[in-house]
N, C-alpha and C positions, 0 to 999 in steps of 0.2 A: 029222324035226323041221321044222315050218313056221314061218317068221318073217314077220311083217307089220308095216309101219309104220302107226301110227295116232296119234290124239290122246288125251292124258290125259283121263279122264272126271271129274276132281274139280273143282278151282277154275277160274276163268275165264282163267288166264294163257295156256293153249294150248300146253303143252309137247308135243313130239313124242317118242314112245317106240316101241320094238319089242316086240311080244308074241310069245312063243314058245309053240307048241302042238304037242303030240305026240298023234297019233291023234284030232285034233279037240278035245283037252282042253288049255286054257291051263295052262302049267307055269311060266312065268317072264316077266320083263320085262328089257329092256336099254335104256339111255339112247341117244338118237340124238346122236352126237357133233357133228354139223354142223347140227342143227336151229337156226334163228335164235333161237328162244325158249329152249329147254332147254339148248342148247350143251353136251350131254354130262352134264347134271346133272338129278337128279330128287329130289323130296322123298320122305319115307317113304311117303306115300300113293301117289305115282307108282310106286314100286318094288313096290307090292302091287296094282297096277291089275288084275292077272289073277286075284287070289285069290278074290273073291266068286263069280265065274262058276263056279269049280271047286268051291267049298266050300259055297256058299249053298243054302238049300232052294228048289230050282227048281220053277217051274210048267211042266209038260210036256204037259198035255192041257186042252182047253177043258172048262169045267164049268158046269152049270146047277144052281140051287137047286131042290130038289124035296122037299116034306114037311120043310122046315127043314134039309135037308142038301145040301151040294154034291156032285153026282155027275158023273162023267166023261161026255162026249158027243163027237160029231164036230163038225168046224168048220162044216159046213152048218147043222146044227140050232142051234148056239150063235149064229152070226151072224144067222140068220133070227129067232131068238127075241129077240135084242137089238134088231134093227131093228124088229121088229113091236111090241114093247113101247114103244120110243121113239116110233114113229108113233102108237100109241094115246094116249100122253101128249100129243102135239101135237094130236091130234084133240079132246082134252078141254080144250085151252087151258092145260095145265100147263107150268110152267117147267122147262127142262133146262139144266144147266150142264156145261161141259167144263173140267177142271183138268188141265193138261199139264205134265209135269216139264220143267224147263229143261235137263235132261240129254239130252232127245231131240235127234236130229239136226235140222238146218234143214228137211230134207224132211218129217220126221215132224211137226214143229211147224207147218209150212205146211199139211199135210193135216189137222191137228187144227183149225186155224182154218177151213179149207174145210168140214169136217164141221159145225162149229158155226154159222158165219155163212152158210153156203150150204145144206148138207143139212138142218140142223135149224132154220134161221132164228132162232137164238138169239144174243143179244149176250153171253151169260154165258160167256166164255172167258178163262182166266187161268192164270198160272203162280205157284207159291208164291214169296214174297219178291220178286215183280216190282215192287210199289209203291215200295219204298225205292230200288231201282235206277233206276226210271223217273223218280222225283222228283229224284234226283241229276242225271240227264241234263237234266231240265227246268230245274233251277237253272243248269246250264252254259249252256243255250240262252237264258236271260234275258239273259246277258251277251254271248255269242258269236253268237246268232241261229241256232245249229244244235245239236240235241240229240245231240252226239257229242264224244267226246274226240279226242285227236290225239297221235301219238308212239308209241314202242315201249319195251319194257324195255331194248333196246340203248341207246336215248337216255338212259334212267335211269342205266345203268352208266357212261356217259360224262359225266354232268352234273357241274356244280360247285356247285350249290345246290339243295336239295330241300325242299319243304314237304310233309309227310305228314300227312293227316288220317286217323285210323284208330281201329278198336276194338281189334284185335289182328292186325296184318298178318302176323306170323310164323306165326300159327295159321291164318288164313284164306287167305293167298296166299304160301306159302313161297318161290316163285320170285321174286316181286316183292320180297320181303324180302331175298333173296339179291342181287338187282340193286342195291338201296340199300346193302347192306353192302359190295359191291365199290366203289361210288362213294365211300363214306365212307373206305374204306381207301386210296383214291387221292387223298384230300384234300378231298372235297366236304363242304360244310356241310349238316347235317341239322337241320331244325326239325320236331318232332313235336307233334301236337295231338290230344288225345283225352280220354276220361273217366277213365283211370287209367294208371299206369305200365305199360309193356309191354317186351318184349325190344327193340323198336326204339327206344323212348324212352331206354333206357339207352345207346344208341349216339349219341344226338342231342347236338348242340352246345347246343341249347335245347329243353326240353320244357315244353309248356303243358298243364295239366290244366283242363278246363272243368267248369262246374257243370251237372248235368242240368237241362234246360229252358232253359239259356242257352248252348247250344253255339256259335252263331255269334258271340256276344260275344267269345269267346276269340281270334278272328281280327281283331277290330277294331283293337287296338293295332298289329298288323303292317301293316294297310292304312294306318292313319294314319302309321305310320313310313315306309312306302314313299312316300306323298305328300310327307312332309316331306323325304325324300331326293331329291325332284325327279322321281319317277316320273310319267309322263304329261304332263310340262311341255314338254320340247323338241319342238316340232312336233307337238303333241298329236294333230292330225288327227282320225281317227275316234274316238280316245279322249275327245275333247272331249264327246261325247254322254254325259251323265250325270255328268260329272266334278264339277261344282259341287254337284249333288244329293248325290253321295257325300261330298264334303267336309262339307256341312252336316249329314249324318247322323252324322258322326264328331265333331261339336263336343262338347267336354267329355271326350273319351276320353283317359285318361292313357296316355302312352307311356313306359314305363320304359326304362332303359338297355339291358337285354337285348333287348327288343322292337325298339328302334331299331336295334341292331346287326344283329339277324336280318333286319330289313327291308332294311338296306343290303346284306347278302349276296345277297338275292334280286334286288334292283334292279341290282346291279353284275355279276351272274352272266352269263357268256357263253352258258351252256346251262342256263337255269332249268327246273326240273321241279316240277309240282304234281300230287299224287296224292290222290284221294279214294277211300279204301277203306271197306268196310262197317263201320258202327258202330251200336249200338243206340240208336234214337231214333224218335220219331214221324216219318212221312213228311214232314210239313210242316217239321220241324226239319232233316231231311236236306236238303231243298231249300234252306233258308236257308244252311246251311253250304256247299253247293255254289255258291250265288251268291257268297258271300264268297270262297271259294277261286278261283272264276273271275275275280272282280275282281282278285285278286292276280296271277293268271296274266296277265291283260291288261295290268296296270300294269307287270309285270316283263318283258314281251316273250315270254311263254310260249305265245302263240297261233300264231305263224307264223315265229318265228325258227328257222333250221336247227339241229337238235339239241335243241330244247326240247320239252317234252311237257306235256300236260294229260290225265291218265288217270283214268278212273272205272272202278273194278273191281267187277264183280258177284260175288255170293257163290258161285254154282255154275257148272259148266263151260260150258254153252252158253246162259247167260242172255241174252247180247247177241244171239245168233242167234234165240233164242226171241222176244225183243221185236221184232227186225227182221222176223220172219215175221208179226207181228201178234197174238201171244198176249198180249192185253191187252183188258180190257173198255172201255178209254178211247181207243182209236185203231185205225188200220189198219196194214198192213204198212209197213215203212220209216219208222216214226215219224210217219206222216202222220195228220192229223186225220180224224175220222169223216165230216166233210162234204166230203172231197176227192172231188168227183164224177168227175174223170178217172181216179183210181185205182180207184174203185168200178166204173166202166165196164170197165176192163181186167180186173179180177178177175171180174166177171160174165161177160165174154166167155170167159175161160179156164175158168170153172167150169160155164158153161151154165145159170146160175140167178142170180136176184137176190141181192144181198149185203145182209144186215142191217147197218144202220149206226147202230143205237141204242147208247146207253151201257149197259153191263151191270154185273152184280155182280162184285166181286172174289172171289178164291179163298176167303178166310175166310168171307165172307158167303154164298157158295154152299152151304157145308156147313150143312145144316139149313134152308135157305131155298128150295131147289129140289126139285121132286118127282122129277126124274130127274137122275142125276149120272154122268158118264163120267170115270173117273180113268185117265189115260194115263201109264204109266211109274211111277216111284217118287215121284209128286207128293205123297203123304201123308207122306213120310219127312222127319224132321229139323225141320220148321217148321210144317206145316199138318196138322191144325187146331191152334190155339194152346192149347186146353184139352181134356184128356182123351184117351184112346186113340182111334185112328182109327175102329175098329169101332163104338164107342159113339157117336161124333159123326155117323157116316154112317147110323145106324140109322133116322133119321127120314125118309129118302127112300123113295118108293115103288119106285124102280128104281135100282140101283147096278150099273154095268158097269165092271169093272176090267180094264185091260190092263197086265200087269206081268210081270216076269221072275222075281220072287221071291215066295214065300208071305209075307204080311204081315198086320198087324192088320186091314187093309181087307177081307180075305177074310171076316171075321166078318159083315160087312153086305152082301157082294157077292151079287147075284142071277145075274150072268153073269160068268164069269172067262175071259179070253182071253189065253193065254200068249204072251209076246213075247220077242224076243232081248234079252240083256243088252247093256250099253254096248259091250263089246269084241267082241261078235258082230254089231254093227250095221254097216250100210253107208250112206254118205251124206257130209254135210259138217257142220262146225261153224264158228262164228265166235268168235275170241278177243276179249278185252277191247280189244286194240289194233286190231281190225278185220281180223285175219288169217283168211281163209277157207281151210280145209284139209280134206283127206279124212279120213274115218273108215273104216277097212277092217276087215272081220271076220277074226278069227283062226281061226274055224271055224263050223260050223252050231250053232244053238241046240239044246238037248236035246229029245228026244221029238218032239212035234208042234208045238212053239213056232214061231212065224213072226215075221218082221220087223214092227215096229209100223206101218211104212209100208203094208204089204200089208193088215193088219187094218183100219186106218183107211180105206183105199181101198175095201175090201169093204163096210164098214158104210155108207159114203157111197153106194156103188152101189145097195145095197138100199134106200136112202132117196131114190133117184131122181136121183142125180148122174151117171149114165152109167158107162161102164166105168172101173174103177180103173186106176191107173198100172201099167205093166208092170215098172218098175224105179225105184229112187231117182234114177237119172240122168235119167229122163223127167221126174220132178218138178223136178229141178234146172234142166232146160231151161226149164220153165214159170216157175220163180222168176226166171231170168235175163231173161225177157221182161216180167215184171209188177212185181217188187218193187223199189222205189226203193233205190238204193245198190248193187244187184246187177245192174243192167241191163248186159248185154254184157260181163261180166268176162272175163278172159283164161282160157279153158278149158284151153289148152295149158299155161300156167304152173301151173294147179291140179294137173295130172296129172304134170308132169315135174319140178317144183321142190318147194319147201317150202310150197306154198300160194300164195295171192294176197293181198297186203296191199291191201284195199279202200281207196281214197282217202277221207280224211276230207273232208266237204263244206267248201268254202272259207268262211272267216269274212268275209262281205261287210259285216258291221257289228259293232262292239264297243261296246255301250251299257253303260257302268258303271252298276251298280244301287246305290241307297242301302241301307244296312243298317237293320234294324228298331231301335227304341229299345231300349237295354240293359235286361235284366231286373233288377228291384230286388234288392239283396243279401239273402241269407237265411241264417240260422244253423240252419235246420231240418235234422234228420237225413233223408237221402235214401237210399232203397234203389233200386238200378238193376239191370237185367238186363245181364249181361256177355256179349257176343258176339251174333251174329245167326243162327247155325245150329248145330244139334246134330249134329255129325259122328258122335257115338257111336251114333245111331240111323239113320244113313245106311246103306242096305243094302250098299254097297260097302265100308264100314268094319265094320259089324256082323258081316258074314260073312267077314271077312278075319282069319285067326287072329292075326296080329301086330298089326294096327291096332286090334283091339278090346280089347287087354289093358288099356290105361290107363283106358278108360271103364268097363270091368267092375270094375276095382279100385276106382275112385272110387265106384261105386254100391254095392259091398260095404261100403266104409267108411261111406258116408252114404246108406243106402237111402231115408231120408225127406227127402233134400235137405240143403242147407247154406246158411248165410249168412256171408259174409266181412266182417270188420271190422278196423279198425286196432287194434294192441295197446293204444294209449292209451285208445281208446273202451271196449275190453273191461275194462281195469283200472278205469276210472271207473264202469263198470256193475257191477263185482264179479263178472265171469264169466271162465272160462278156456276153452281149446280144448276143444270137444266138449260144453260145457254148453249147455242150451237157453235160448233167448230167444223172447219173443213180439213180433212186429212187428204194429203196429196202424195202419191208415190210415183214411181216411174211407170206404173201400169195404169193408174187411173185415180179417181178421187171419190170421196163420199162426204156427206154432211150429216153430223150426228149430234145429239145433245150430250152434254158432259155430266158424268156422275163422279163425284169425288171419292177417292178410296185411299186411305192413309197407308195401307200396306204396300202400295206400289212404290218401286224405286224411282227416283227422278229420271225422266226421259223415257219411262216405260209406260205405254198405254195399253189397255186391255179391252177386248171386245168379247162378251160372253158368246159361247158356241152357238146359242140359240139365235143370235143376230149375225152370224157369219155371212148370211146371204147379202146383207146390205153392204158388206165389205168386199164383195166379189171383185169389183173393179180395182180396188186398192191392193188386195192380196194376190190376185191371179192364181188362186189355188194353193198358195203357200200358207204355212202356219204363222208367219210373221213377215214384216216388211219395214223398211226404213221409210219414214214419212216426214213431210213438212206439215206443221199444224198452224192453221190460220183462224183467227177469230172472225166469225161471220157477222 
């Protein structure tokens, strides 16, 4: 039996766990009792982190499409064909995109950017669900001056007042939910804010439900209450910047007794914590909410007081590392802007070629708008594309190159298939939401002829003129430590001998409070909203894990055509019961779905689980919510 310490491949909390393998096959998982994040605890997904690699339909040999069929070949022919056809597209002036899974290691993400902006000269490089996370960090940066959170889950457990902005934290980040639960049990006050009641809001001392389209408005009474309680007044110092503009934007905001008391908890807290977790909204709305949350953190001392924290949680495991490595069409590595000449020069020197610094297409737009597409890892699972199965969406591209560990719908459109290692078979590093850089260690070799994605990306780049590929992930990490802001000169010894390295959050050299937008006018329209931000049921590490897939498969058996949830009172007024069909009609289109009653929903609010967002495509037109007319069928 072989046992290796690695990092959990699911959410962005960064739990440490041990994977057990027998004869190279993963057979189980054990919690790491002393890891600073997991502390001997794992959620259900963590306990099954080994299962997909053992049970899933693995890709074991490179394949090329010939006469409409994928046929096995050797690595040399597959890589030569992929590189040759990519070069042909470039010679004809065609666009090429790279979509890289946020579950990749930092080294693999860095090499994906090197391949895109260096080898292919394309700015179209992105990760799914990147835009919402990046906009949340941009909102934080408007107030703090740096696109980075600060603090750890250990700070959360020891806090005495917490503001949580969430969609469903217990579902998206169970370890973070556990940290809050421990704090509440020790006496901390919890204020929850989100689109609907959740497991966390039931623990909260105060729960605020926002209106879709007016998300940031829900935090305005808390900010006004904090200012009324004297926040920012005594020696305002750097908080003076923007203070009066913020006050003016809050004119006319009613502050109820509960909001006033909740604001006082946050202002008087010795260790205040603000957490922005994923929720369904347009990226611009996510940014406005993050600005409001950062305003509260700044007013309550949550930016630099020992033990305080301002955390922004990404949806998937290494989304922070992916963004840090530059997997975005809107910036460079380390969160630097595209016009950062100094960083471009460093990257060009390391890559041996010029760095494309144009703004590119996002992941959703690349699907169907680029002639060539390289899909790295499970990038098409769970969230992209937003409409229709992956194979159908990809079929419009002249060339589709897929690097994946599992057989998926993307193979239906793939021209070249390059099998790579699964998450627990990979070697490299990942970066948690709190900035903890830690090792990912393989529990065994990938099956058949599959290779590490770092090797495949390096070989593709070599064939496109970027010189010899890296000899190991460690060689890539050494390059990252020389060129990527935030990773320069980190302590390599601590990375290998401890529980990873907690990268320091950039200092807050300014805190400019930002005014809030004018409140949205009240509305009594019925609103249907997408619930959640990711479909874990179609994530390959869940879909191919026998225990984890049960709940999702049961739901799809009960409601194969999807479902819409509504409050019992709304159903009674409409004259429908559980399971009856209703028609939802918006300005964009319509859909017919069975009703599921849900008591937690506010009157006039209807919810569709993220897993069934496809059936709402005509109604939502790509948005997270829409006004609808509801008719009994």
